[in-house]
Every structure is written in C-alpha cells, then in structure tokens.
C-alpha positions in Angstrom: 0.1 0.1 -0.2 2.8 2.3 1.1 4.7 1.6 -2.1 1.4 2.3 -4.7 0.9 5.7 -2.5 4.5 6.5 -2.9 4.1 5.8 -6.9 0.9 7.7 -6.8 2.2 10.7 -5.4 5.5 10.9 -7.5 3.1 10.3 -10.7 0.7 13.6 -9.3 4.2 15.6 -8.8 5.4 14.5 -12.3 2.2 15.5 -13.8 2.1 18.6 -12.1 5.4 19.8 -12.9 4.7 19.1 -17.1 1.3 21.1 -16.4 3.5 23.5 -14.8 6.1 23.8 -18.0 3.2 23.4 -20.3 1.2 26.5 -19.0 4.4 28.1 -18.7 5.1 27.8 -22.5 1.3 28.6 -23.6 1.7 32.3 -21.5 5.3 32.6 -23.2 3.5 31.9 -26.4 0.4 33.9 -25.5 3.2 37.0 -24.8 4.8 36.8 -28.6 1.6 36.7 -29.5 1.0 40.1 -28.5 4.3 41.2 -29.5 3.3 40.3 -32.7 0.4 42.2 -32.5 1.9 45.3 -31.2 4.9 45.4 -34.3 2.4 45.2 -37.0 -0.2 47.1 -35.0 2.6 50.2 -35.4 3.4 49.9 -38.8 0.0 49.5 -40.1 -2.8 50.9 -37.9 -3.7 54.8 -38.8 -3.4 56.8 -35.4 -2.7 59.9 -34.3 -2.4 61.4 -30.4 0.0 63.2 -28.0 2.5 61.6 -26.2 5.2 62.2 -23.0 8.9 61.0 -23.1 10.5 61.1 -19.7 14.2 60.4 -19.6 15.9 61.3 -16.6 14.7 64.5 -15.5 13.5 65.8 -19.0 10.3 65.7 -20.0 9.1 66.3 -24.0 5.3 66.3 -25.4 5.2 65.2 -28.7 2.4 64.8 -31.2 2.2 61.6 -33.4 0.3 61.3 -36.6 0.6 58.0 -38.7 -0.7 57.4 -41.5 -0.9 53.7 -44.0 -1.5 54.3 -48.3 -0.7 52.0 -50.8 2.6 53.1 -50.9 3.9 52.6 -47.4 3.4 54.8 -44.4 3.7 58.7 -43.9 4.1 59.8 -40.2 4.3 63.3 -38.7 6.5 63.8 -35.2 5.9 67.7 -33.8 7.8 68.7 -30.5 5.7 70.9 -28.6 7.1 72.4 -26.0 10.7 73.9 -25.7 12.8 74.1 -29.3 10.4 73.6 -32.4 11.0 70.4 -34.6 9.0 68.4 -36.6 9.8 65.3 -38.2 8.1 63.8 -41.3 9.0 60.0 -41.7 7.8 58.7 -45.6 8.8 54.9 -45.8 12.4 54.7 -44.5 13.4 58.8 -45.2 13.1 61.1 -42.3 13.1 65.0 -42.9 13.8 67.0 -39.9 12.6 70.5 -40.5 14.9 72.7 -37.9 13.8 75.8 -35.7 15.4 78.1 -38.5 12.6 77.2 -41.1 15.5 77.4 -44.0 16.8 74.3 -43.6 15.8 70.4 -43.6 18.0 67.5 -42.7 17.5 64.5 -44.3 18.4 60.6 -42.4 18.0 58.0 -45.6 17.4 54.3 -44.9 16.8 55.4 -41.0 16.6 52.0 -38.7 14.9 53.5 -36.0 11.6 54.5 -36.0 9.4 57.0 -33.7 7.3 55.8 -30.6 4.9 53.6 -30.8 6.8 51.5 -33.5 9.2 50.1 -31.0 9.4 46.8 -31.8 11.2 44.7 -35.2 9.1 43.3 -37.8 9.7 39.9 -35.9 9.6 39.8 -32.8 10.7 36.3 -31.9 14.3 36.8 -32.4 13.8 39.0 -29.2 13.0 35.4 -27.1 16.6 34.9 -27.3 17.8 37.2 -25.3 14.6 38.1 -23.2 12.1 36.5 -21.5 8.6 37.5 -22.1 5.3 37.4 -20.0 2.4 38.2 -19.6 1.4 41.0 -16.7 -2.2 42.3 -15.8 -4.8 44.8 -17.4 -4.4 48.6 -17.0 -5.7 51.5 -18.3 -4.1 54.0 -20.7 -5.1 57.0 -22.4 -9.1 55.7 -21.4 -8.1 52.7 -23.0 -8.0 48.8 -21.9 -4.3 47.7 -22.4 -2.8 44.0 -22.2 0.9 44.5 -20.0 3.7 42.3 -21.3 7.1 42.4 -19.5 10.5 41.7 -21.5 13.4 41.0 -18.7 17.1 40.8 -20.2 18.4 37.0 -20.0 21.9 38.7 -19.6 23.4 41.9 -18.3 23.8 43.4 -21.8 20.3 45.2 -21.9 17.3 46.4 -19.6 13.9 45.0 -18.9 11.1 46.7 -20.5 7.6 46.8 -19.7 4.8 47.6 -23.0 1.1 48.3 -22.5 -0.7 47.2 -25.7 -3.9 48.4 -26.6 -6.2 45.1 -26.5 -8.5 46.4 -29.4 -5.3 46.4 -32.0 -2.5 46.0 -30.0 -0.8 49.3 -30.9 1.6 50.0 -27.6 0.5 52.9 -25.7 3.0 53.1 -23.3 6.4 51.5 -22.9 9.0 51.8 -19.7 12.5 50.9 -19.7 14.1 49.8 -16.0 17.2 49.4 -15.2 19.1 46.5 -12.9 17.6 48.5 -9.9 14.1 48.6 -11.0 14.5 52.8 -11.7 13.0 53.9 -14.7 15.8 54.8 -17.4 12.8 56.3 -19.7 9.2 56.5 -20.9 6.7 57.2 -23.4 2.7 57.3 -22.8 0.2 58.2 -24.5 -2.0 61.1 -22.7 -4.8 60.7 -25.6 -5.1 58.8 -29.0 -7.2 58.0 -31.8 -7.0 54.8 -33.6 -8.6 54.2 -36.6 -9.3 57.4 -38.7 -6.5 58.0 -41.0 -5.1 61.5 -40.5 -5.7 64.2 -43.0 -3.0 63.4 -46.1 -2.8 67.4 -46.4 -0.6 67.2 -43.0 2.2 65.0 -44.4 2.8 67.6 -46.6 6.6 67.9 -47.0 7.3 71.6 -48.0 10.5 71.8 -49.1 10.6 75.2 -51.5 13.5 77.6 -50.6 15.4 75.4 -48.0 18.5 73.9 -47.9 18.2 70.0 -47.9 21.1 68.8 -45.8 22.1 65.2 -45.8 22.8 63.5 -42.4 25.2 61.0 -43.9 27.8 62.4 -46.0 27.3 59.8 -48.1 30.9 58.0 -47.9 32.3 54.7 -47.3 33.0 54.0 -43.8 36.8 53.3 -42.7 37.4 49.5 -42.9 40.5 49.4 -40.7 38.1 49.3 -37.4 36.4 46.1 -36.1 34.1 46.3 -33.1 32.4 43.4 -30.9 29.3 44.1 -29.4 27.4 42.7 -26.9 25.8 38.9 -28.5 22.7 39.9 -30.1 23.7 43.1 -31.2 23.7 43.4 -34.9 24.8 46.1 -36.9 22.0 48.1 -38.2 23.7 51.7 -39.8 26.9 52.9 -40.6 27.6 56.4 -41.7 30.1 58.8 -41.9 28.4 62.4 -40.5 29.3 66.0 -40.4 28.1 67.1 -36.5 27.7 70.6 -34.9 30.8 71.5 -32.9 33.4 69.0 -34.9 35.8 69.9 -36.8 35.9 66.5 -38.4 33.8 64.0 -40.1 32.4 61.5 -37.3 32.1 57.5 -38.1 28.2 56.6 -36.5 28.2 53.0 -36.1 24.7 52.0 -35.4 23.9 48.2 -33.0 20.4 46.9 -32.0 19.2 43.7 -31.0 15.6 44.7 -32.4 14.8 46.7 -29.2 17.5 48.1 -27.2 20.0 50.3 -29.5 23.7 51.5 -28.7 26.0 54.0 -30.6 29.6 54.4 -31.5 31.5 57.3 -32.7 34.5 57.1 -33.6 36.0 60.9 -34.9 40.4 62.2 -35.0 41.1 63.8 -31.3 40.5 67.4 -31.3 43.4 69.3 -28.9 41.6 72.1 -28.9 38.1 70.2 -27.1 38.0 69.0 -23.5 37.3 64.9 -24.1 35.1 62.6 -22.2 37.1 59.6 -20.4 35.6 56.8 -18.7 31.9 56.6 -17.8 29.4 59.3 -17.6 26.0 60.5 -18.6 23.6 62.5 -20.2 20.4 62.2 -18.7 19.0 58.6 -19.5 21.6 58.0 -21.9 24.8 55.9 -20.5 28.1 57.4 -22.0 31.5 55.6 -22.1 34.7 57.4 -23.7 38.5 56.5 -24.7 41.3 56.6 -27.0 42.7 54.7 -29.1 45.3 55.5 -31.9 44.8 59.5 -32.1 40.7 58.6 -31.9 38.0 59.3 -29.3 35.9 56.4 -29.1 32.5 57.7 -28.0 29.9 54.8 -27.4 26.3 55.4 -25.5 23.1 54.0 -25.4 20.1 53.1 -22.8 22.0 50.4 -22.2 23.5 48.8 -18.8 27.3 49.8 -18.2 29.0 46.6 -19.2 27.3 46.8 -22.8 28.9 50.2 -23.2 32.4 49.3 -21.8 32.9 46.0 -23.6 31.5 47.5 -27.1 34.0 50.5 -26.5 37.1 48.5 -25.1 36.4 46.3 -28.4 37.4 48.7 -30.5 40.9 48.0 -32.6 42.1 48.3 -36.2 42.3 45.6 -38.5 
C-alpha cells in the first residue's frame, strides 16, 4: 500500500510539473502573440495622438500622426515644447525640419522609428535575449491595455514593460527599467485616436526654398576598425556624419538587438576640445569614452554600463 501511495504521489508530482511547464510555454506563446500584434499595429494602423517622453529629469510632449497608404507609411512627429522641431517620415526616409525654417536634415534608410514603433518586424528573435511574460490589464489614455514584460536574459540590456491596446495591439506606453528597477525612460500616450486616417494634407513635405542637409555624407565607412558588440546586437547602420561642433567628419556605427540600441562614434582627437574619458551620462543615456590610436571612441545608449564598456573596449584596428 505504501509503495502504491508513493508511486501515485510521484506520478501526480510529475504531472503537476509537466502542466506547469506547459502552462509556462503557453503563456510565453501568448506573450509572443501580443508582441507580433504590437509590431504589426505600429506599422499598419492609422492613428494620431499626443504622448509624453520622460528620460532622466527631462520631459517632452510630442504629437504624432501616422497614416498608411498603398505605397507604405507616412508619419509626422511634432515636439510641442521647448525648441520647435518637426519630423516627417516617409517610409524609411526621415526629414527633420529645423527651427530656422530654412534647413531640412534628411536621414535616409533610418533604422530607428518613432514611438509607438518600438518592436522589430519579427519579435520572436527577441526571445533569445529577453523572457517575455504577460502582466495584468491596465488603462492608458482611457483604453484597456495588456501589459507585457521583457526581462533580459543577460546583463547587456535593460528590462522593458509594454502596455498594448487590447483592441488593436498598438503600444500605448513603454517603460525601460535598469538593474535596480528604476525607470530609465518612458513613453506614454495622454490621448490617442486609432483607426481614423489623419488628413493627408498633414504630411505635405514643404521643401520649397529650403536647404536639404544630408545627415550622412555618403562616404564609405573606414574599414580599418573592428568592433565586437554584445551578443545579439547586430550592426544596423553605419555612416560618416558632419556633426555640430566637430571639425572633422565622425564615423557613426549603430548596433541593435531589435529593441535595445547602442551607438558608437569614432573621430580624430581634437586637442582644442576637452575630451570625455570613462563613464558618464547625458540624462538617461549612458556614455563611455576612450582614446585609441589618436581617435576618440564614444559609445552611448540606454543600455547597462557593461554593454557600453565592452563594446567601446572592443574597438581595434584590423
């Protein structure tokens, strides 16, 4: 009898463990379904609204309008406070209309899009580096949302919390948390309308009489440098740029795991300019700087210091 009881207890324990694993797998699949919906919604839905961007002690209010059409997407983002700025994205090209009203900065094939388009087209790849979990239900901008959390599987990225509109899947709020659970940055809609296409006239790109400045100088990036980014971070852009206050063009390399992004700038040392060394921060953005063979190498992003340091220290000549 005791042997039979022990056998039954062992069988039930094994069954309970199996059910727990299956339940966890099912919830992970459900979380991925939500992420797929969110990625598609940001690209396919028509919407307009106002959101707030918090990073460090800085707060910005922005108005966004997004319209889909037969040839792709159009998006307009206006900064509502501080220095007036306006961005117009036509598919993968972004036009930044500068405050002087005379100049427009053009970024072709921009790898990074505006909130709420935070996720890659294929979110399943993220699960190699993040654990996706379903949270509860909360309201954002008067709409019911499903909370999804993305917990990092290593120390090279931060955690993300996403609030996804239950009706459409569109992200209405996003929060990045560091290792201590403190908020690094946050986007949140205060008002939004989904499903109605904004007036096409809002997306007129008035370039008459304006000077177009290309963000990239269309020069080949120096191939003498080798960089080893953290696992999962692929190079998504490289360019040579002319930046304000810089005497010489700067090599700009961008790496992303599909969610987290870090940038590296490589420029000749300027003896007339005070140079950064080691770790620092610009608001919510971590910065790591060092010198290599007469060049200043600056790595920055909303990622843990370990990612910045290892990436910056990996740079070497081929």
